[in-house]
C-alpha positions as CSV (number, residue, x, y, z in Angstrom):
1,M,0.0,-0.1,0.0
2,D,1.3,3.5,-0.8
3,F,0.9,5.5,2.4
4,A,1.9,8.5,0.5
5,D,-1.2,8.6,-1.7
6,E,-2.9,11.5,-0.3
7,N,-6.5,10.8,-1.6
8,K,-6.3,7.3,0.0
9,R,-4.9,8.6,3.3
10,R,-7.7,11.3,3.6
11,V,-10.4,8.8,2.7
12,A,-8.9,6.3,5.4
13,F,-8.6,9.1,8.1
14,H,-12.2,10.2,7.1
15,E,-13.7,6.8,7.6
16,A,-11.7,6.1,10.6
17,G,-13.0,9.4,12.1
18,H,-16.5,8.1,11.5
19,A,-15.7,4.6,13.1
20,W,-14.0,6.1,16.1
21,M,-17.0,8.3,17.0
22,M,-19.5,5.3,16.4
23,W,-17.3,3.2,18.8
24,K,-17.0,6.1,21.3
25,E,-20.8,6.7,21.3
26,G,-21.5,3.1,21.8
27,L,-22.8,2.3,18.2
28,E,-21.2,-1.1,17.2
29,V,-19.3,-0.7,14.1
30,A,-20.0,-3.6,11.7
31,R,-17.5,-2.4,9.1
32,V,-15.4,0.3,7.7
33,S,-14.1,0.3,4.1
34,M,-12.0,2.4,1.6
35,E,-14.7,1.6,-1.0
36,P,-18.4,2.3,-0.6
37,L,-20.1,-0.9,-0.4
38,T,-23.6,0.3,-1.4
39,S,-24.7,2.1,-4.5
40,V,-26.6,4.7,-2.5
41,R,-23.6,7.1,-2.2
42,R,-23.4,10.7,-3.4
43,D,-19.6,10.7,-3.1
44,N,-16.6,8.4,-3.9
45,R,-15.5,8.0,-0.3
46,G,-15.4,4.8,1.7
47,E,-18.2,3.6,4.0
48,T,-18.6,3.1,7.7
49,V,-21.5,1.0,8.8
50,S,-23.0,0.5,12.2
51,V,-24.8,-2.5,13.5
52,Q,-27.4,-0.2,14.9
53,V,-29.9,1.4,12.6
54,M,-31.3,5.1,13.0
55,E,-34.8,5.2,14.4
56,E,-37.0,8.2,14.3
57,N,-38.0,10.0,17.4
58,R,-35.0,8.9,19.5
59,K,-33.0,12.0,20.2
60,E,-30.2,10.2,21.9
61,L,-29.6,8.0,19.0
62,S,-29.9,11.0,16.7
63,V,-27.3,12.8,18.5
64,K,-25.0,9.8,18.3
65,F,-25.4,9.2,14.6
66,A,-25.0,13.0,14.0
67,K,-21.7,13.0,15.9
68,A,-20.5,10.0,14.0
69,A,-21.5,11.6,10.6
70,L,-19.5,14.9,11.5
71,A,-16.4,13.0,12.8
72,G,-15.2,11.9,9.2
73,S,-14.8,15.4,7.8
74,E,-13.3,16.5,11.0
75,A,-10.7,13.8,11.0
76,E,-9.8,14.6,7.4
77,H,-9.5,18.3,8.3
78,F,-7.3,17.6,11.2
79,L,-5.2,15.4,9.0
80,L,-4.8,18.0,6.3
81,G,-4.5,21.0,8.7
82,K,-6.7,22.9,6.4
83,W,-10.0,22.9,4.5
84,D,-9.5,22.4,0.7
85,E,-12.3,21.9,-1.9
86,E,-12.5,18.1,-1.6
87,S,-12.6,18.3,2.3
88,L,-15.2,21.1,2.1
89,Q,-17.4,18.8,-0.2
90,A,-17.0,16.0,2.3
91,R,-17.8,18.4,5.2
92,A,-21.1,19.6,3.4
93,F,-22.1,15.9,2.9
94,D,-21.4,15.1,6.5
95,M,-23.1,18.2,7.7
96,G,-26.3,17.4,5.8
97,R,-26.3,13.9,7.1
98,A,-25.9,15.1,10.8
99,R,-28.8,17.6,10.1
100,S,-30.9,14.7,8.8
101,F,-30.2,12.5,11.7
102,M,-31.3,15.5,14.1
103,V,-34.5,15.9,12.1
104,M,-35.3,12.3,12.7
105,S,-34.9,13.1,16.4
106,G,-38.6,14.0,16.6
107,D,-37.8,17.5,17.8
108,D,-39.5,20.4,15.7
109,W,-36.3,22.3,14.5
110,K,-36.3,25.8,13.3
111,P,-33.6,25.9,10.5
112,E,-31.4,28.3,12.3
113,A,-31.6,26.4,15.5
114,L,-30.7,23.1,13.8
115,D,-27.7,24.8,12.0
116,H,-26.5,26.2,15.2
117,F,-27.0,22.8,17.0
118,V,-25.0,21.0,14.3
119,Q,-22.2,23.5,14.1
120,T,-21.9,23.4,18.0
121,M,-21.8,19.6,17.8
122,S,-19.2,19.8,15.0
123,N,-17.0,22.0,17.3
124,M,-17.3,19.6,20.0
125,V,-16.3,16.6,17.7
126,T,-13.2,18.7,16.5
127,E,-12.2,19.1,20.1
128,E,-12.4,15.5,20.9
129,I,-10.6,14.4,17.7
130,S,-7.7,16.7,18.3
131,R,-7.0,15.0,21.7
132,P,-3.5,13.2,21.4
133,R,-4.8,9.7,22.6
134,V,-8.0,9.9,20.2
135,W,-5.9,11.0,17.3
136,D,-3.6,8.2,18.0
137,A,-6.5,5.7,17.8
138,I,-7.8,7.2,14.8
139,T,-4.4,7.0,13.1
140,A,-3.9,3.3,13.9
141,L,-7.3,2.7,12.5
142,A,-6.8,4.6,9.3
143,Y,-3.3,3.0,8.6
144,E,-4.8,-0.5,9.3
145,L,-7.5,0.5,6.9
146,L,-4.9,1.6,4.3
147,V,-3.4,-2.0,4.5
148,S,-6.5,-3.9,4.6
149,G,-9.0,-1.9,2.6
150,T,-11.9,-3.2,4.8
151,L,-12.1,-3.9,8.5
152,T,-14.9,-5.6,10.5
153,G,-16.4,-5.3,13.9
154,G,-14.0,-7.4,16.1
155,R,-10.8,-5.9,14.6
156,I,-12.1,-2.4,14.8
157,R,-12.9,-2.7,18.5
158,E,-9.2,-4.3,19.0
159,I,-7.6,-1.4,17.4
160,L,-9.8,1.5,19.0
161,S,-9.7,-0.1,22.5
162,V,-6.0,0.1,22.6
163,G,-6.1,4.0,22.4
């Protein structure tokens, strides 16, 4: 595997960010992959899948899934140290997913309040990801993903529980 390939590295860290936040929030990660495994994708990124399924009218679950959605682009941003066009597109996609999860919470969101809530959550995710032990765990998962291409639940838990 060419660890110097910037696009592959950014995808690996992006997906590792999603997986780490799922794990941290108690959402069991079924798999994380460098390639999208379903055809219902609007981008060419990898895919991180939870065992749990999002359910409407469950605010606590909505928040967990929203944080996990935000963690991908935040990890990518932290890796790059900047926002570029590609990472901003990934961020827009992840922010949209986070908003969708929060709309499913059952709360009657006004657009400004929803945007503010998601932005505040994004800031909190950024703060968490930048912690050295967290970043070490995300990095370990990303490099394992670069080597393997796809990881499943047990291996993901092994890597993340070390950090």
